[in-house]
N, C-alpha and C positions, 0 to 999 in steps of 0.2 A: 550453521546457526547464525542468525543476524545479530549484529551488535546493537542496532536500534530498531524500534518499532515506532513508526510515525503515523499518527492518526489525527483526525480533527476533533473538535469539541464534542461531537456526538458520542464518541467513545470514552469520554472522560468520566471514569468511575474508579474508585479506589480498588475494587475487586479486580477490574481489568488490569490496572497498573500492577497490582500484586501478582497476577498471573504472568504478566510479561517479565517481571523481576525473577519469578520462580523458574522461568524458562532460560534464564541467563542473559536476557537482553535488557536494554534500557529503554523505557518509554519516553517518547517525545510527544506528549499530548498536552495541549494547553487546557487549563481549567475552564469550566463554565463561569459565567460572570458572577454567579451567586455562591461560588465555592472559594475556599481559601487557596491562594496561589501555591503552586508547586514548581519546582525547578523544571523548566522547559527551555532548552537551548534554542535561541532564535535562529542561529546559523543553520541548524539541521532542519528545522521546521520549514524554513523558506524553500528548501529543495523539494518539498512535498508537491508543489505546484508542477514541477517538471514530471514527476511520476504520474500525477493525475492527467496531464496532457498526453503522456504516452499511452495510458490506458484508454483515453478517449479515441486516440488514433487506432489502437488495436481493436477496439470495439466496432470500428467501421467494417471489420470482417464479420460476416454473419455467423460463422462458426464460433467465433470468440464471444460475440455478444449473447448468443442464445445457448452457448455451451452445447452445441450439437453433438460433439463427440461424447461417448458414454464413459470411456475409461480415462483415468488420469494420464496415462501414458500417451494416448492419442491426442488428448486435449493439449498436453505440453508440446507435442509435435506441431499442432496447428499454431500455438503461441510462438514457437521458434520460427516457423515460416513467416508468420505475420510480422514479427519483430525484424527478421532479416529483410523482408520487403520494405518495411518502414525505414530501416537503416540505409538501404540502397537508394530509396527515393530521396532521402535528405542529402 
């Protein structure tokens, strides 16, 4: 179970935050400009950029971008291979 769920402003809703809390994780989602501010730690939100760049590199693989694999197990296998190749390349 993750300790944090990091998302951008598009997922900023009280029901989504409540759902994350009910799962036992903490939301790190900044509020929209017209909402009242909630606690969102800046140090964890800044790392979201690294995760987004990783997904962009993984989606260069056609099987990852189109979810060509039908089962979750085989899709995770493709993700593992793509992540390992990305790690080796770096």
